[in-house]
N, C-alpha and C positions, 0 to 999 in steps of 0.2 A: 458694463458687468456681464460677461459671457461664462456660460457654464459648458464644460465637456464632460461628455459622458464616458466613463471608462469601465469597461467590463473586466473583471478578474479573470486572468488565465494562468494555468500554470505550465511550465516547460517539461519536457519529457524526463530531463534529469531529476525533477522534483518527484516525478512518480516513480522512478528507479530506485532513489534514495529511500522513499517511503516503504516501498516493496522489499528492499533489503532489510531495513530495520525491523519492520513487522515480521518478516520471516525469521530473523534471528530470535525473536521474541516466542514466536509460533512453534519454532522447531525445538527450542529448548523445552518447551511444554510437551510437545509430542514424544521427545525423547525420554523425558521423565515418565510420562503416563505408560509408554511401551514398555520401559524398563520395569516398572511396577507390575503391570499385567504379565509380562512374559518372564520376569525374573532374571532377565539376561541383558546386561549393559551392551553387549555386542548386537544384540537383536534391536534393542531400542535405538542403538546409533545407526543401524542400518534402515530402520523405519523413518528415523528423523531426517537422515542424510537424504534419502528418496524424496521425501515430501518437501525439502528446501527447493529443489529444482522446480517440480511440478507447480508448487504453489506461489513462487515468486512470478512465473511466467503468467499463471491465470490472475494473480492480483494486478499485474501490470496492466493487462487488457481489460480488467474489470474497472481500475481507475482512469484510463483513457477512455473508456465508454461513458463513465459518469461525466467526464469533462465535455463530452459533446451533447449534453442535455442542460437545461438551464434551470431545473428544479432546485429550488433552495439558494438560487443566486440573486444577487441584487446589484443594480447600479451604484456605484460611488461617485457622486458628483463633486467635483471639486471647481470652484470659482476661480478665475484669474483675476487678481485684482492689481 
């Protein structure tokens, strides 16, 4: 019986998908907060729209950086029978 070590890795497209869905959630939150604070839906949309781009890029690089370190990862051993 032999065992193979398999390290979990993620593809770039997974990081991109996670960044996009997280940004939608975060941007809606930013829009609502900015609207409440400024009293203007237009200003809220401008603030929310700007941070969509900047924070999506930042999140992508943050996610890829975390994929380069082993903190919190473990090896998944599967045996071939």
